N, C-alpha and C positions, 0 to 999 in steps of 0.2 A: 605198862609200855615204857620204852626207853626213847626219849626225845632229845635230839641233838639240834640246837638252834645256833644260827650264825647271823649276828648283827655287826655291821662294820662301821657304824657312825652313831652320832648322838640320837637322831630320830629313831633309828633302829633299836637302840637300847630302850627308849621310851616305849615303843610299841611292843618290843619283845618282853618287857616287864609285865605289861598288861596281858599279853597273850599267855605268859607263864602262869599268872594268877588264874586265868581261865582254864588252862590245861590241868593245873593242880586241883581246881574245883571239880572238873569233869572226870578226872581220873585219880582216884585216891592212891593208886599204886604208881603214880608217875615217877619216873627217874629222869632227872634233867642234867644235861651237860651242854655248855654253851660258850660261844664267843660273844662277848658283849661288854657291858659296863656296870657301873655301880647300881643302876636302877634294877637291872636284871639280877644282879648279885643279892640285892636286898630281898628279893622274892624267894630265892632258893636255888638249889642246884650247884653244880661244880663248874666254876669258870676256868676255861682253858687259857684264854688270852683276852686282854682288854682291847676294845676297839680302838683306843687311842694309839695303839701300836700298829694298827693295820690301815687306818683311814688315809686315802690319797684322793685327790680330785684333779681332773683335767689331764690332758695328754702330756703336758710338760711335767707335772708331778709324777705321773706314771713312769715316764722314761727315766726320771732321776731316781726312782725307787724300785727299779726292776728286780734287783737282787733281793731286797726285803720282801717283795711280793712273792717271788719264787719260794723263798724260805717259809713264808707263812702258808702258802698253798701246800707245800710238802708236809709241814707240821699238821695241818688240818686233815689232810687225807690220811696220814698215818694214824692220827688219833681216832678218826671215824672207824677205820678198819679194826683198830684194837678194841674200841668200846662196843662195836656192833649194835648200833641203835635200830629201833623198829622204823624210825622215820627221821630224815634230816629236814628241818624246816629252815628255809632260807628267807631272810628278811631284807628286802630291797638290795642295795649294794651289788649291782649286777656285774661289774667288772670282775670281782672276785667270785661271787656266788654262782655265776653261770658256769664257771670252770668246775666248781664243786658239784653242780647239778649233773654235768656230763660224767664226772668221775663216779658219782653215786649210781647213776643209771647203768653205767658199764659194769659196776660191781653188784648190781641187783638190789640196791638199797632204795627204798621208797623215798620220794622227794615231794615235799610240799613247798610252794613258793608263795610267801606272804608279802603283799605290797609289790605289785608287778613291776618289772623293768619298764621304763617309759618308752616302749617301742612305738607308741603313737607320736612321739616327738623325734626320735632318731633310731637308727639301727633296726629297721623293721625285719632284717634278716634273723634277728633273735627270736621272732615268732616261730619260725620253723624249729629252732632249737628247743624252745619252750614245749612245743608239741611232742618233740622226740624224747626229751630228758626229764620233764616234770610230770608227776602223776596228777597234780591238781594245782591250779593257780588260784590264789585268793586275792581278789582285787578290792580296792577301797574307794574308787571314784565312780560316780554314776555314768560319766561320759565314756568310761572304759567298757561298759556293758555292750553297746553296739559295736564298738571297735573290735574287741576280742571275739565276739560272736561272728563277725564278718571274717575274721582271720582263722576261725576254726580252732581256737585254743580253748580247751575246756577250763571253766572257771566257776568259782563260787563267790557271790557278793552278799555280804552281811552288814554293809554300812561302813562308816569310817571311824576308826578307833580314837581319833583326836578329840571327838566330842566327849568321850568318857574322861580323857586326860584333862581337858580344859575345865569341864564342869565339876570334876572331882577334886580340884585343887582348893586348898584353904588359903584364900588371898589375904594379904596384908600390905599396907603401903610401905615402900622402901624409903620414903622421905616425906616430910610434911610440906616441902616446897613444891611449886609447880615445876614440871620437868618435861623434857623430850627424851624419848628412849632411842637408843642406838643399838641395833643388833647387827654385828659386823660379819656374821657367819660362824661356822663351827670349825673350819679348818684353818691351819696356820697361813696358807697362801691367801685365802679369802680375807682374813683379818689384815694381813700385811698390805693388801691392795685397797681395802675398804676404809681402814682407819684414817689414813692421811686426809682423804677427801671429807670424811665425816667430821674430823676435827676442824678442818677449814670451814666447813659449814657451821659448826658450833661457834667458832670465832666470829663469823659474820653475824650470826643471830644474836650472840651475846653483846655485840657492839650496838645493837638497836635498843632504844629506851624501853620498849614494851617487852623485851626479853632479857633485860639486864639482871633480873632477879630469878630467872629460870636456871635450873640445873640441867645438865645433860648426863643421863645415866646410861653407861655402857653395860649391857648384860653380857657378862663373861660366859663363854661357851664351856660346857661341862668338861670337854677334853683338853682345855687350854689352861695356862697358868698366867699369873700376873705379868710375867716377863713378856708375853705376847702383846700386851697392851701398854705397858708402862712408858716406853719411849715415846709413844704417840700422845699420851695424856699429860706427860710432864710439863709443868709450867702453866697448867690450866686448872686453877682451883675450882672452877665452875663445872668441871667434868669429874664424875665419879664412876668407879668400876665396882660392879656388884656381881658376885658369883652365886649360883645356886638359887636364883630367884627370878628367872626369866619371865614366868607368867605374872608375877607381882609387878615387875618392871613394865610389862606391856599393859596391864590392867588399868593402872592409874596415870599413864602418860597422856599428855595433851595430844601428842602425835608421835609417830615412830618412823625412823629410817631403818628399813629392814633389808638385809641381804637376802636375795631370792632363795627360797627353799621352803622347808616345812614351817619355818617361823612366820612366813607371810600368811599361811593359812591359819596358823595359831592366832595371829593378830586379828584376823577376820572373825574367827570364832569367839575370841575374847571381846571384840568390839573396839579395837584401837585403830583410829584413822592412821593410815600409813602411806608412805611412798616406798616403792621397792627399788633397790639398786642391784646391779650385777656387773661385775667386771672380772676378767680373768687374764691369764697370760696370753701373749701374742699368738703362740702356737695354737692354744685352745680356741682363741677368738677367731682365728682364720678358719679352723675346722668347723666351728659353730656357724660362721657366716655361710660356709658352703652348704652345711646341712639345712639351714633355714631357707636357702634358695631352692634346694631340692624339695623340701617339705613345706611348700608355701601354704599348706592348710593350717600350719601351726602359727597362730597369731600372737600368742602370749607366752611368757616364760613362768608366770606365777599361777599356782594351782587355783586360787580363788577366781582369777580372771578366766582360766580355762573352764572351770566349772560353769560359770555364767555365760561363757562365750561372748564376753564383752568386757571393757576395761572398768572394773569397779574401782581400781586405784591405778595411779600412774606407775609405769615401769621405766626406769632410767637405765638403759643397757649400754655397757662398754663406754664409748666416747660421749654418750649423752649424760652419763653420770658425772656431773661436775658439782663442786660445792655450791655454785650459784643456783643451778637448777634444783638441787636437793633443798637448799634453804628456802627458795621461793615456794616450793610445794609445801614444805612444813608450815610456812607462814599462812598459806591459803587454808590448810587443814585446820588451823587454829582460829583464824580470823574470819573465814567465810563460812558462816553457819549453814546456809542452804547447801553449799558444796559438801560440807561435812555430813549433814543429815542424809544427803543422797547416797553417800558412801555407806553409811550405817544401814540404810534401807537395802542396799545391795548385799551387805553382810547377812542380813536376815534371810535373804533368798539363798545365799551360799549354805548357811546352816540347814535350812529346810531341805535342800537338795541332797544333803548327806545322810538324812534319816535321823533316827533317834539314838538314844543311848544303848549301851549293851553290846556294841559291835565286837569287842575283844572276846567276851564270853561266848558270843554266838559263833565266832570263827573257831574258837577252841572246841566247842561242841561239834561243829561240822567236821573238824579234823579227827577228833576221837571217834565219831560215828563212822567215818570212812575206814579208819584203822580196824574197827571192830568187824566191819564187813569183809575185810580181807581174809 
């Protein structure tokens, strides 16, 4: 079979790489072509374009990159038609991938969607499009089961692939000192908005006697370079930037400041006490505020809290994200043992709800089985 995968961001590259391993294991004759990153490339197949050249976030970023998005869409569509895959597998990244889903459906090309668009949080109208354009949705969160059942979108659930990624990592300490982890996001805009406040938080904590010997380790995002961080870190010898070791940085940290996203769920599965932060451009913030008023059933922005349907950890959103608030929470996570232990107990429930290991291989088998039935 010929498999064409499209991942548009770092988390998609991670899940795409594990899915590729499963597809190759299930189909000895698998031919692979993909949009993704270094992790997918390390598994095998032909890479068409790196996700770092395609990733955008938020309405403001989309508007400023319209020309690039159009060019990438055209390149992707032309490449699919030329290569003639048996199936196109879309991995998250709905702004781009929903357009490809429609295109493939109109051209009679089978479409699987892995890691569903978060229509339970916004843009419910996409459910109608998923039903029309996608042959099968492969979901990864237990709370999505009743939601997509109610919406009538056909799906398959085989657990969450992050457990495989987290448990399969070979961990080692990034430093012998005690430290606080900072994960500022994977996109340039996220980093630019998060790092100034994170560094002010680091300054405040470093000035306290009990944190004077702590380091602050910034986990560099796979798609970014040192230039994205250096101007923020300059003049702070107690802050270090580490690339390619995000799981290691999380594992041994006393606590972590995490930009909301996949990283917050990874921190929960690894067992790192955390405070989540999130801020965005004014345009995106205003749009998000409107959506949250309309969708008043959405109480949280972090996947771990959504899974539990309660606040396992604090979320500092937009104007609530200040150096003072972040620093106070980091202190509590380190100094208040009962508070920390309660969070770790909630983490255990999050992990339990996501099922066991082997999700990536199980999804790959479900995909190849459906293709054999066709």
